[in-house]
N, C-alpha and C positions, 0 to 999 in steps of 0.2 A: 747506152744506158746511162743512168745517173748514179753517182757514187752513193747516194742515199739508199739506193736498192740493196747494197750491201748488208744493211740492217735486218733485212727479212730473208735474204738468200741462204740457202743451206745446200750441202752436197746431196744430190738426189739418191745417192746409194747409201751412205752412212749418216746422213743428217748432220754431218760435222761442219765446222766453220770453213769459209772459203776465203783465200787471200787473193787480192785483186792486183794483177800486173797490168799496167797500161802501157800500150805501145803507141796509140795515137789518141789525142784528145782535142776536141773543138769546143771551146767555151767550157761549159759545165758538163758536156756529153762526152762519154768514153766511146770512141768510134771503133777501136781495135785494141785487143788485149786478151787476157785470159783470166780465168778464175780457177785457182789451184786448191785441191783438198790435200792436205798433208797426211791425213788418215789413210786415204785410198791412193795416194801418190798418183792423182790424175788431174789433168788440166782440161777446163771446158773453155772452149774459144768464145771470144766476144768478137762478132764480124758485123760491120755496118750498123753498130750500135746494139745489136741483139745477142744477148747471151744465149748460147746453146747448151742447155742443162740435160740434155738426153744422157741417160746412162751409157757408159762406154760400149756396151754390147749392142746398142741400138743406133749408134753413130756409124756413118758410112764414110 
């Protein structure tokens, strides 16, 4: 995912802001990391450049 995407992403549960934690970056692409919602205290993973924003009860 691109960092610019952070301008439009929101927590799927509370619609709050998400904080980006980058574990691996290639060029301008975030390959691995997480998106954290401080309101819900939940992290959404970024795997192979794709953010998984499914609500916690729908993740396996």
